[in-house]
N, C-alpha and C positions, 0 to 999 in steps of 0.2 A: 504494500499500499505505499502511496505518495501523498504528500501534502506540502504546501509552502512553509507553513509554521505549525509545529507541534507544540501545544501548551500542556504543561504538566500542572494540574491543580484546577479544580472547578470552584474555587472560592471567588470572593468579590473581584480580586486582582486578575486571575485567570479569565473569567467571564467578561470583565470589562475589556480586557485585551483582545478577546476574541471577537467581540462586537465592534471594536475599532478596526480590526483588520477586515472584517467582512464588509463594513461600511466602505472600505477602500477597494473591494473586490478581490481580496487575497484569501486563498484557500486555507482552512484552518481545521484542525483536529484538536479537541480538548480530551485529555485523559485524567483520570483521577483513581487513586488506589482505593477509596472508600467503595463499598458495594452500592450505595445509593446515598442521595442527599439526606443529611441526618435530620434536618428541621430544628436543630439546636439554635437557641436565640443568639448566643455568642455576643459579639461586640454590639454596643448599644447606642451608637449615635453618629451622626455626621455634621461636620462644620461648614462654614459658609462656602469655602472654596470648592469643597466636594459637591455641595449642592449646586453651585455654579456649573461645575463639570457635567453633572447629570442633566441640568437644565439645558446645556449646550446641545445635548443629544436628544431632547425631548422625553427623558426618563423620570424627571423629578416629579411631574404631575401625578405620575403612577404610584409613586412612593409616598407622597404627603399624606393620603388618607390613612396610612398605616403607622404614621408617626405623631409626635407631639412636640410642638416647639417650645422650647425653654429659652428665656430671654437672657441668657448668660452662659459663661463657661467658668473655668476655674483654673488655678494653678495651685497644685498641692491642696486642693480644697478650698482655697481662698477665692471667693467669688470675683469673677471679672465681667463687667457689664459689657456687652457686645452691641447694645441698642443703637449707638451712633456710628457703626462701622459703615463705610461706603459700599453697601452691596444691598441686593434686594433681600438677602437672608441674613439679617443681623441677629441671629440666634443660633442655637444649637438644635438640631432635630433628633429627638429621642426616637429611634427606630431600631428595631433588632436586626442583627444581620441576617437572619433567616428571611425576613421579608425583602431585604435588599437583594439576596442572592436570588430569591424567586423571580423579581423583576428583571435582573440582569440575565438570568438563565432564559427567560421568555424572549428577551431582546436578542441574546446571541443566536439562539437556536432558530428564531424566526428569520434572521439573516443568513442561515445556513451553515452555522457552526455546530456540529454534532458534538455531543459529550458522551464519552465511553467510561461507564463506571467499572469497578472491579478490574482496573487496568493499570497497575503500578508500573513505573519506569524501573526496569531491571538493569539496564546499562546502555551505553551508547559509545559509538566510534564516530569520528568526524574526519573529513577530508577537505580539500579545497573548494568543494562545490556544495557539501551539504553534511547532514548527520543522519546516520542509521541508528535508530532507537529501538531497544528491545522492549516489548511490552508484555507483561505478564497477564494472568487471569484466563478465563475460559475462552476469550476470543484474541488471545495473545498472538505475538508474532513480531515481525520487524516492520517499522515505518520509516521511510526515507523522506526527510524534510530538509528545507533549505536552511531552517533555523529552529532551535529548541529553546523554549522559554521555561525556566523553572519558576513556578508560582505556587509551589507545593509546601509552604509553610516553613516554620522555624526550624524543623528537623529535616529540611529539603534533601531528598535523595539526589536530586540533580546537582545541587551545590557540592554534596559530598562527593559524587562521582566525577565532578569536574576538577576536584582538587583545590577548590576555592577556599582560602581561609576564612574563619569566622570568629575573629578575636573580640575580646571585650571583657566585661565584669561579670562575676557570678552573682547569683541572687543573696540578698542579705536579709530578706523578709518573706513573709507569706500572706497573700491575699486570697480570699474565698469569695464566691458570689453564688447566689441562688435566685432563681425566678420563682416566685411563690405567691400565694394568696394571703391577705392579712385579715384578721378579725378586728384589730384595733390600730389602724395605720395612723401614722402622725400626719399633720395637716401639710397641705401643699404638695406641689409636684416633685420637689426635692428637699429631703431633710438630711442633714449631715452633722455629726458631732465627734469630738475626740474624747477618749476615756481610756484610762488604765494603759494597757500595753500597746494601743493602737487607736483606730478610728473606725467609724462605720457610716454608711449612707443608705438612704431608702429613696428609690427613684420610682414614681408612679408612671410606668409606661403607657398602659392603656387601662381602661375601666375594669377594675375588679383585680388586677394582678400588679405585682411590684418586683423590682430588682433590688435585692439587699446585698450589700458589700460589706466585708469586714476585713480589716488589714491588721495583721499582727507583726510587730517588730521584735518580738521576743522568740521567735522561731524561725527557721529558714525553710523555704520550700523543699518538700520531699516529693519528688515526682513519682516515686515508687508507690505512694499511697493516694489513691483517689478518695476524696472526701465523700462521706455519706450524709443524708440530710441531718441525722441527729448530731454528728460531729460539727456540722455547719451551725446548727441551732445553739449547741453548747458554746462554740467559740463566740458567736454573735452575742449571747447573753453576757458573757464574761466582759465584753467591751461596752456594750450598750446598756446593760442592767435590765433589758426586756427583750423579748422576741416578737413583740407587736402581735402576737397571736398568729404566727407564721404557720401555714400548713399547704397542702397540696403542691409540692415542689414539681416545677416543669423541667428544670434544668440546674445542674450544679457544676462548678468548675473551680479551679484554683490557679493562681499565677504567682509569679515573683517579680523581682526587679532586675533580673539578668538583662544586660544590655550588650548586644553584639552586632557587628556589621561586617558583611562581606568585604574582603580586602579589594575585590575588584567585582564589577557587575557583568563582566563579559570574559568569556574563555573561548576564542575563535568564534564559532557559530552557536554558542550556548550563552544565553542571558539568565539573569536572575531579576526578579521583581517581587514587591510585597514582602511578607515575613520571611521568604527564602533569602532576601538580601539584608534584612535588618529586624531584630527584635528589641523590645525595650519594656519597662514598666508602663502599663497602660494609663498613665495619668493624663488626663485632658482629653482621653479618647482619640489619640492621633494616628493610631496604627492603621486600621482599615482605610481611613482617609488618604494616608500616605501611599498605600498600595494602590488605590484606585488611580491616584495621580501619576504613579509610576507607569501604569498601564497606559494611560492616555499619552504620556510623554513618549514612551517606547513605540506605541502602536503605529502613529503616523510615519514615524521614521523608518520602521521595518517595511511599511507599505511602499514608501517613496523609492526605497533601494530595490525592493522586489519588483517594482514596476519598471524598473530601469531607468528612472528619472535622475538617480543621484548615485554617487559613488558610496562604496561600503564605509568610508570613514565618517559619513553622517551618523552612523550608528554609535561612533565613540562619544558623541555629544550626550547620549543617554546617560552614561556613567558620570561624565563631567558635570551634568546639571543636577542629577538626582542624588548622587553620592553625598554632596554637601548638605542637602536638604535632610537626608536621613541622620546625618551626623550631628546636625543642629537639634533634631528631635531626641536623639539619645543624650545629648548634653543637657537639655531641658528637663527631661524626665529623670535623669540622675539627680539633678538639682532639686526636683520635686520629692523624690525619695528623701533627701536629707532634710527637707523642710517638713516632711510628714512624720518624722520620727517623734516618739513621745519624749517627755523630759523637759526640764526648765530651759536648757539652752535652746532647743528647738522652739519652745513657746516664745521665748524672748525674740527670736529671729522671726517667727511668724507674725508677732505683733508689730514689729517694725515693718515688715513687707505690707501688712494690711494697710498700714498708714501710707505707705508709698503708693498703694493702688488708688488712694484718693487723688493723686496727681494724675490728671488726664493723660499727659504725655507717657507716663510709665504704663498706666492701664492699657493704653492703645498699642503701645509697642509689645507688651507681653501678649495682649489679646489677639492681635494681628498675626502674631508668631503661631500661637496655638490654631487659630483658624486658617493659617496658610494663605492669608491674603496678601502678604508682604514678600512673597518669594520673587527674587530677581535673578534671571539668567543673563549670562554674558552673550550677547547677541551681535557684538562688534559694532554697535551703533551707539552714537552719544546723545540721542534724544532721551529725555527723562522718562518717557514711556517704555523705551525699548527694553526688552526682557521682562516686562511686568504683565500680569494679566490685564487685558483690555477691559475697562469698565463697561458694564451692561447698560449703556446709555440708550434712551428712546431715540428712535430715528423715524424719519418719513422717507421711504424709497419710492421708486416707480410703482412698486406693488402695494403702496400704502403704509400705514403705521406699523412699526416693528420696533425691534431692539437689537443691539448688536449681538448678544450671544446666541440669538436664534438664527443668525446668519450661519452659524456653524453646525447646523443640524445634519448635514451631509458629511461633515468631517473633512471638509476641503479648505485650503488656505483661501483667505479673502484679502483683496486689495480694496480697502474702503476710502473712498474720496468724499470729504465732507464739505458742507455749506458752501457749495459752488466752486470748490477747488477743481483743478484740472485733474482728470485721470491720468496718472503717469503711464507711460508706455511699458507693456510687459511682453513686447515682442520676443519670441523665443520661449515664452512660458505661458502663452495663452491658453494652452490646453490643460495647464495644471493649476492655474489661479482663477478664482471667480471674482470679477471686478464689479463693485457696487458703488453707485453714487447715492448719496443721502443728505438730507439736512438733520442737524442736531440742535435741539433747543439749548440755550445757554451758551456761555463763552469759555467756562471752566469745566474741568473734570478733576474729581478728587482721587488721587493715586495713592494707596497705602505705601508708606515707606518714602514718599516724595512730597506729598501735599497737593495743593492746588497747581494745575498746569492749564495752559490754553488748549482748547480743543484743537488737535492737530488737523492740517489740511489733508493729509492722507496717512493711513497706517496700514502695514502689512501684517496680517493676523495669521499666526500659525494655526493649524487645526486644533491644537490643545488650548487655544484662547489667549496665548501670550503674543506680545507685539515683537515681530522680528525686525521691524524698522518702522519709523515714523518720521514726519517732517511737518514744519510749520510753513514751508514754502517750496523751495525747489526740491527735486527729486534726487539729489545728489545721494549717492550711496545705495540707491535701490537695486541696481544691477548686481552690486556685490552681495547684498542680502539675499537676492533670488538666487544667486549661484551657491551661497553657503548653505541655504536651507532647502532648496528645491531643486538643486543640481544645475549643471550648465545648460545653457539654451540649446534645445533640440537634441539633447543627449540620447543616444541609442545604444543598445548593447548587443 
């Protein structure tokens, strides 16, 4: 069997990548070692940038009915107000991973990306033109692919077989969580307190059931022992002083604060994304979000190369852009572990930090980092918008009223000319770039990490929603940007 891209792992990262590749017309097969989708709730929220990414592809509307907006995030349990962030989604959407996977699965399979369950990757060998991957299970055999992407979690078989290092720090604490019903729940959608050897939280996901989390810093995660409901209840009572009448558990799990990152995201024709590339303490709920954004960054680049429009070295930009993003998340989650520890020294530090959060510049800087709205890639362009996500501004085009992010539904790059500006020439790339002219109300855009900027005369938007190039006047540098990101003019293979 042959395909262009074989994806190992049918979680959110793998499914998002499959959908991105199929949008671009690339053949994909997804394999997973599990016998079937578990339906376990797992991760519990998405932040603004991930909501924007889903919105860009028309997926968010299908997820919103299954979630609950919470008008804040947190750093080590200290609340961060997101309400004034420059996005259509200035909140956290509490939604379980199972619902996200269900929508992404429907999206990917409707586009023609089959998922083969009970199909673990047993090994692979690669050469100059592709990868031969051995698949186990009842329908096992060999699959020939141009590229293999490991989206198979923190214990990634693909990463280990590729010989990619996964260095970092070991766990120093244990967290446990359970999705349950409560007979005596606390008030509000989110309740959190610290006590004794750790802290606890109660999150009301949907009517009638809750996610309970307890973190203990007096014990280290033992992965050999799976927690039972009674063990969870006992640990929760010891920290919270009550169990809120918990009963009818739907799912239990445990985690630690081990933080590790792949030393490289690529080994020849093999790539890593999501938890296969990075694991960390789940503070702030950044893990699933980062994996989805890995997939969107890698997807359009793989497609561009596989269509013969750009050279292979475009794929090196995946690691150069996404590795620093993950390193920053590991850095901030280690800091959150330190802030979460019990004891008078940590409590003093938390009190100081809580006061600093009252300073808007501090709150915004930390909150925008958690929400991933401030990411900036090096696109070799000196415009203040270049390398940053393009704001989802309202527009009026020849087709009527719209907005910027909806222009990206097809996953194609956009050259957007605004407010009467001339459309720069894209001769040599006209088959790869969609040109759109529009008017945009107002004269300023708010760009996280920069501030207010003048609405550009033109902006070249990558399929992942980041500006590859922008200008307030002449089109100097556009040809270079087109060549860097979308290949030389009229390149054929």
